[in-house]
N, C-alpha and C positions, 0 to 999 in steps of 0.2 A: 399657810401659817408655818412658821419655823418650828421644827421639832425640838423638844427639849433635849439637852445634853444626855440625860439618862436614857432617853428613848433611842437616841442615835447609838449610844454605847451598847444597849441591849440588842439593837438590830445589826450592828456592824462589827463589834469587837471579835466575835467568834470567827466570822468570815475573814477578817483581817489577819487573825492569828494563823489561819490556814493558808491564805494567799501570800502574805509577805515573805515567808521563808522560801516558798517555791519561786516567786518572782525574783528574789535575790539570787537564787541558784541559776535560774534560766537567763536573766538579763544582767547580772552583776558584772560579767565580762565586758559587755559593750556599754553598760551604763553603771560605772563604778559608784556614782553618787547614790545609787539605790542601796548600797551597803550602809551608807549613813542614814538613809530613810529607815532601814530596818533597825538600826541601833536606836534611833529616836523612837520608833514605834514600840520597841521592846520596853523602853523606859516609860513611855506613856501607858502601855498596857499594865505594867507592874504597878505604877502609881494608882491607876484606876482600881485595880484589884486590892491593893493594900490599904487604900484610904476609903473608908466606908461612907464618907460624906457624899453629898450630891456631886461636888466638883472638886477634884484634887487640883493643885496648882500646876497647870501645864503651860503657862505663858511662855516660858523659855523654850520648851521643846517644840511647841507649835510655831513659834517665831523662827526657829532654826529650820523646821520642816518647810515653811513658806519660802525661805531663802534657798534651800537646797533644791526644791522642786520648781522654783520660779513660779510661785503661787499655783502649784498643782497643774502646771502645763505638761500635758502628756506628750512624750516624744513620738515622732511619726513612725518609728520602726519597732513598735512594741505590740504585745498581744493584748487581748481584751482583759486578762487578769491584771496586768500592769495598770491599765486604764481604770479598772474597777478599784484597785487599791488607792489610786490618787483621788478618785471621786469620793470614796468612803472617808478618806482622811480629810478631804476638804469639807465634807458634810460635818464631820466631827469637829473640825476647827470652827466652822461657822456657828454650830450650835453651842460651842463652848463660849463664844463671844457674845451670844445673844442674851 
């Protein structure tokens, strides 16, 4: 069964906030698109925290994330943290659409 958006947020947001800046620092040189991923994630995170409703409007940010990440395709030359970030963002995206 698909997890609810609020469950995915509770489960992943804190870890994403830890991982995303580190991955941007480590892989941003070889994967400059990750800087865009970080900017979008920062917007998403802010919206989730500022809007107390069940689901803030994230359609635009998630659409851009899918484009930048080629639907969360993990590059071959990255670490597990990078892969984790994409997996958590994809889970967030899927639960948002559910």
